[in-house]
N, C-alpha and C positions, 0 to 999 in steps of 0.2 A: 474411515479405514486408513491405516498407515500406508503412505504412498510407496514405502519400501517393499510392500507386498506386491509381487508381479501380477498376480491374478487370483481370483477366488477359486476354490476347489471346483472341479467338474463333477458331473453327476456320478461318474464311476467311483470317484474318491468318496463322495458322500455316502453312496450305497455301501461301500466297503466298511466305513466306520459304523454305520447304523446296523449293518448285518452282524458285525462282531459284537455289538452291544446286545442285540436281540438273541443271538446264539449263545451268549454267555449267561442268559437267564437272569440278568441283573435288575430288570424292571418288573414290578409286580404286574400280574395279569390285569388287563383293563385300563392300563395307563394310556392316556391320550397323547399322541404325538402331534402336536399342533404345527400346522404349516408356518404360521407367523413366527413362532418361537424358533423353530428350526432354521427358518430363513435368516433370522437375526444371528443365530449362533454361527452359521456357516458363511454368512455374508453374501447370500445369493438371493435370487427372486423366489417368491412363493411358487411360481409356476415350475421352477426347476425342482424344488422340494416335492411338489405334487407328483411329478413324474417318478421320482425316486420312491415315494411312498406307494404308488401304484405298482411299481416293479416288485417291491417287497411284499405287497399284498398278493400278487400273482405267484410269488415264490412261497406263499403261505407262512411267511415269517411275521406277519401282523394281519390284523383284521380290518377291512375297510367297511365302514357302515355308512350307507347312503344318507346324506344330509347331516351327518354327525362327524365324520372324519376317520382318522386312522387310530387304532388302538392295539396295544400289545395283547397277544393271545393268552388267555387263561387256559392252560392245558387241562383237559378233562380226562382223568384216569378211568372214567366210566366207559369211554369208548376204546380203551387201549386194546382189549382182546380182539375186537372186530378188526381194528386197523392192522394189528400184527398178524392176525390170521390171513388177511388179504395179502400182506407182504410175503408171508411164507409161501402162499400158493403161487403168487406171481414170480417171486425171485428164485424159488426153487426151480421153476421152469426155465428161468433165464440161465441159471447155473448149468442145468442139464444141456441146454442148447449150446452154450459157450464152451463147455468141456470138449465138444466135438468140432468146433468151428473157429476157435481163436487162432489168429496168425501170430507169427514170431514178433512182429511189430507191436501188436496189441498186448502180448504177454510182457514185453519190455516196458510198455507204458504202465501196465498194472503193477509191475515190480517196483518201478520208480515211485508210483503213488503210495504203495504200502510203506516204502521206506520213508517217504515224506511224513506220513502219519506218525510213524514211530519216532522220528526226530522231533516233531512238534510236541508230542506227548512227553518225551524225555526231557525236553527243555521247559516244560511247565506251561506251554502255550495251549491251554485247554480249548479256548475259543477257536483257535486255528485248527486244532485237532477235530473239533466238532464239525467244522466246515469240510475238512478233508474226509472225515468219516462218511458224511452224507454223499460227498462227491464220489466216493468209491462205488456206492450203489448206483448213482447216476451213470457213472462210467460204464459199468457192466450193462446197464439197460441200453445205453447208446451203442454199445458194441454189437447188439443184436441187429441194428440197422432198421428196426421196426418202430415207426413213429407212434403207433398206438401204445406199445409197451413203454416207450420212453415217456409218454404223457402220463400214463397211470403211475409209473415209478416216481415221477416228479411229484405228483400229488401225495402219494402215500408216504414217501420218504420225508417230504416236507412236513407232514403232520407229525411224524414221530420224532423228527429232529428236535422240535421244541420240547417234547416230553423228555428226551434225553438231557437237554440243556438244563431243565428244571429239576429232574428227579434222579439222575444217575450220578454217583460220586466218582472221584478220581480213580479209585481201585477198579470200578466197573469199566472206566475208560480204558485202562490197561488191558483188561480182559477182551474188550471189543477189538482193540488193536491186534492182539494175538490171534483172535478169531478171524479177522480179515486176512491175516497172513496164512492161516490154515486154508481158507477158501482159495486164495491165490495158488497155493501149492497143489491143491487138488485139481484146479483148472489147468495149471501148467503141466501136470502129469497126464492130463486128458482122461481122468477117471470120473466118469459121469456120476456114478452112484455116490462116490466119496464127496464130490462137489455138491451134490444135492443135500446130502446129510450135513455137510459143513455149513451150508447156507441156512438150512432149516434150523439147525441147532443154534447157530449164532443168533438168529432173530428171536428164538424162544428164550435164550438166555438174556438178551437185552430186555425183553419184556419182564422177566422175573427180577431183574436188577433194579427196576424203577420203583422208587419209594417216595411218597409225598413228603415234602419238607414244610415245616411250619414257617410262615412268614410273620416275624414278630414286630416288624416296623414297616414304614411306608417305602423303604428302600431309597437308594440314591436318586438324585435328580438327573434329568437328561443332560443338563449343562455339565455336571461333574463327570458323567460318563463319557460325553463327547471329549471333554478335556483329557480324560484318562486314555481313551482308545484312539484319539486322533488329534492330539494337541497341535500338531503341525498344520492342521486344516483350519483351525480357528482364525478368523480375521484378526490381524494384529491390532491391539488396542481397542477391540470391540468391547462394548459394555453389555453384558448379558444380564437380562432381568431375572430376578429370582422368581 
């Protein structure tokens, strides 16, 4: 490694780069993310990579298979209805509750978040928007203060985030951003029925916008994607094996 490099990237930085790659849907489902190769790319130990992969697995951004390793998730449209139905039931209840309990500080935080979503999408940073879009729903769940609701929201939203990354186009992303704004406005107005309708309608529309896309090639390599999404994290002068 070049001595001019002060230090290798930490786990937070590695997690950020790999999250952006996974949320962008750039790797085919079933692609193995090898600890050894990633350790070489980032110039860190396999143990550090293992911790990051386990965190990504917990966040349901990849699949951890015992004795085999970490693999990108192959989204299954067959389970889509059941997952979105569960989300509509859970998150409509969240919206109903928050319409009557949100504080001024919480509303300010939601307003800022919705504006950040719109800015990311307008600037063409779809991978950033995908992350922020999921976080909008996590944020609402967190505002209930109920750890059981938070845990279930984390699992369900995580499963559908990958579906959106793979199957929703940019036009759909714009619609989703506008729908989040509609949910926020209903919550800000304290209108319980309107908030429930906005949330349920949003999730139903996201489901209908998902369309499978044919994968015509093997896709880019993990090396090229790390270079694209986090070139500043690559060890200077490192030789990356093909």
